[in-house]
C-alpha positions in Angstrom: 0.0 0.0 0.0 1.4 3.4 -1.0 1.1 6.6 0.9 -2.3 8.4 0.6 -0.8 11.2 -1.4 0.3 8.6 -4.0 -3.2 7.3 -4.6 -4.7 8.2 -8.0 -8.2 8.4 -6.7 -8.6 10.5 -3.6 -11.8 11.5 -2.0 -12.6 13.2 1.3 -14.6 15.3 3.6 -14.1 19.1 4.0 -15.1 20.6 7.3 -13.8 21.8 10.6 -13.2 19.6 13.6 -14.3 16.5 11.8 -12.4 13.7 13.4 -15.7 12.1 14.4 -16.8 11.9 10.7 -19.1 9.1 9.5 -17.9 9.5 5.9 -14.3 8.4 6.3 -15.2 5.1 7.8 -18.1 4.5 5.4 -16.1 5.1 2.2 -12.9 3.3 3.5 -15.0 0.2 4.1 -16.8 0.6 0.7 -13.5 0.9 -1.2 -12.2 -2.2 0.7 -15.3 -4.3 -0.2 -15.1 -3.2 -3.8 -11.4 -4.0 -4.0 -10.5 -0.4 -4.9 -7.0 -0.4 -3.7 -6.1 2.8 -5.5 -8.8 4.7 -3.8 -8.7 6.6 -0.4 -11.0 8.8 1.6 -9.5 11.3 3.9 -10.6 14.1 6.3 -9.6 17.5 5.1 -10.0 19.5 8.3 -9.8 23.2 7.2 -9.4 25.9 9.8 -11.0 28.4 7.3 -12.8 28.0 4.0 -10.2 30.1 2.2 -7.9 27.1 2.4 -10.2 25.1 0.1 -8.8 26.4 -3.2 -5.2 25.6 -2.3 -6.2 22.1 -1.1 -7.8 21.3 -4.5 -5.1 23.1 -6.6 -2.2 21.4 -4.8 -3.8 17.9 -5.0 -5.0 17.2 -8.5 -5.7 13.5 -7.7 -8.6 14.5 -5.4 -11.6 13.5 -7.5 -14.4 14.5 -5.2 -15.3 15.7 -1.7 -18.2 15.9 0.7 -18.7 19.1 2.6 -20.0 19.3 6.2 -20.3 21.9 9.1 -19.5 24.7 8.8 -18.8 25.1 5.1 -21.9 23.9 3.2 -22.8 27.5 2.4 -19.4 29.1 2.6 -18.0 26.9 -0.1 -20.3 28.2 -2.8 -18.1 31.0 -4.1 -15.2 28.5 -4.7 -17.2 26.4 -7.2 -17.2 26.8 -10.9 -20.7 25.3 -11.3 -23.6 24.6 -9.0 -26.3 22.1 -9.8 -29.6 23.9 -10.1 -31.2 22.1 -7.1 -28.2 22.9 -4.9 -28.3 26.5 -6.0 -32.0 26.7 -5.1 -31.2 25.2 -1.7 -28.2 27.5 -1.1 -26.0 24.8 0.2 -23.6 22.1 -1.2 -22.5 18.9 0.5 -20.9 17.1 -2.5 -18.4 18.4 -5.0 -17.2 16.6 -8.2 -13.8 17.6 -9.3 -13.1 17.1 -13.0 -10.2 18.7 -14.8 -10.5 22.4 -13.7 -14.2 22.1 -12.9 -15.6 22.2 -9.3 -19.2 21.2 -9.5 -21.4 21.4 -6.4 -24.4 19.2 -5.6 -26.7 18.7 -2.6 -27.3 15.0 -1.7 -28.7 15.9 1.7 -32.1 16.5 0.1 -32.1 13.0 -1.3 -30.9 11.4 1.9 -33.3 13.3 4.2 -36.4 12.7 2.1 -35.8 9.0 1.8 -35.0 8.7 5.5 -38.0 10.6 6.9 -40.7 9.7 4.4 -41.2 6.2 6.1 -42.1 7.9 9.4 -44.5 10.6 8.2 -48.2 10.0 9.1 -51.3 11.9 8.1 -51.3 13.7 11.5 -47.9 15.1 10.8 -49.1 18.4 9.3 -46.5 20.9 10.4 -42.8 20.9 11.2 -40.2 22.8 13.2 -36.7 23.0 11.9 -34.3 23.6 14.8 -31.3 25.5 13.5 -30.6 27.5 10.4 -27.3 26.2 9.0 -26.6 24.6 5.7 -28.3 21.2 6.5 -31.5 23.0 7.6 -31.9 24.4 4.1 -32.0 20.9 2.6 -34.6 19.9 5.2 -36.7 22.9 4.3 -36.4 22.1 0.6 -37.7 18.6 1.3 -40.7 19.9 3.3 -41.5 22.2 0.4 -41.5 19.2 -1.9 -43.7 17.3 0.5 -46.1 20.3 0.9 -45.4 20.2 4.7 -45.6 23.7 6.2 -42.6 24.5 8.5 -41.0 27.1 10.7 -37.3 27.7 11.4 -36.4 28.0 15.1 -33.2 30.0 15.8 -31.3 31.5 18.7 -31.0 34.6 16.5 -34.2 34.5 14.4 -34.6 36.5 11.2 -37.9 37.7 9.9 -40.6 34.9 9.9 -38.5 32.7 12.1 -39.2 31.7 15.7 -37.0 32.1 18.7 -36.7 29.1 21.1 -38.4 31.3 23.7 -41.4 31.5 21.4 -42.1 27.8 21.8 -44.9 26.9 24.1 -47.5 24.2 24.7 -49.8 25.5 22.0 -47.4 25.6 19.1 -45.6 22.4 20.2 -49.0 20.7 19.8 -49.4 22.3 16.4 -46.0 21.3 15.1 -45.7 17.6 15.4 -42.5 17.1 13.3 -39.3 18.3 15.0 -36.0 18.1 13.1 -32.7 18.9 14.9 -30.3 20.5 12.5 -28.0 21.9 15.2 -24.9 20.1 16.4 -26.3 20.1 20.0 -25.9 16.6 21.5 -23.0 15.4 19.2 -20.4 13.3 21.0 -18.7 14.1 23.3 -21.2 16.7 24.5 -24.0 14.2 24.7 -26.0 16.0 27.4 -26.6 19.0 25.2 -30.0 19.4 23.4 -32.1 22.1 21.8 -33.9 24.2 24.3 -37.5 23.3 23.6 -40.5 22.5 25.9 -40.1 18.7 25.9 -43.0 18.3 28.4 -45.3 19.2 25.5 -44.1 16.3 23.3 -46.5 13.3 23.0 -47.1 10.2 20.9 -48.2 12.3 18.0 -44.8 13.8 17.5 -41.9 12.7 15.3 -38.4 13.7 16.3 -35.7 13.4 13.7 -32.1 14.3 14.6 -29.5 14.7 11.9 -26.9 13.6 14.4 -25.9 10.0 14.4 -23.2 9.9 17.1 -24.4 9.1 19.7 -27.1 6.9 18.0 -29.7 8.2 20.5 -29.1 11.9 21.4 -30.5 13.6 24.5 -33.1 15.2 22.1 -34.3 11.8 20.9 -34.2 10.3 24.4 -36.5 13.1 25.7 -38.9 12.5 22.8 -38.9 8.8 23.1 -39.6 8.9 26.9 -42.8 10.8 26.0 -44.0 8.4 23.4 -42.7 10.2 20.3 -41.5 8.4 17.2 -37.7 9.0 16.8 -35.0 8.6 14.2 -31.3 9.6 14.1 -29.4 10.7 11.0 -27.5 7.5 10.2 -29.8 6.3 7.4 -29.8 9.8 5.8 -26.0 9.8 5.8 -25.8 6.4 4.2 -28.3 7.5 1.5 -26.6 10.8 0.7 -23.2 9.0 0.7 -24.4 6.6 -2.0 -25.8 9.4 -4.0 -22.4 11.2 -3.8 -20.6 8.1 -5.0 -23.0 7.9 -7.9 -22.3 11.6 -8.8 -18.5 11.1 -8.6 -18.8 8.1 -11.0 -20.9 9.7 -13.7 
């Protein structure tokens, strides 16, 4: 086995503080199963997004990358082309590198829709999206596709968004789908969770957490203890990873 930099087909994850990453383990195992000895998947931990261009320019054998927190929106100016759906969403999580082209896609939409659809029931009529980062935009896009009305909840709300302090028993009963798009609860800070009135959650609620480590976050544990249906983000990640692999190979 040669050194990583000698591999002809390099892929990786661009983000900050990403040693916990799902993607590296997933693709490393995938390459092994497929017998792709000349392929590698690495974590490209960037202190600032301005380092992205030099990473790509200095490593022409990088064929594709995924993008995670906090760069799904910040990476847009560094791309030569953005797929129409990703442009509409305003966030990119997959980049195909071909010759001098840097083409941005969003596979979070595909992964989230496939992952949450199986849990949605007729009484799930409205949703709260907790957090307003890049991943939340993909979630909102899916809810638009599904004609499911939603509200963003933020610590620093913009116009037409809710503050966490706005949440009460009345609107918690109205909004029966809750999606955590914040990093709160990610290992190792597993006690953290969004500040919502959990006592208002019941068996009509669906709680979906984009976090997968730990498999059951404090947010999900609180919901489950009150009878809610819960799901973490692992299936979504697997689905979006397979869609990214498809993009890189077409």
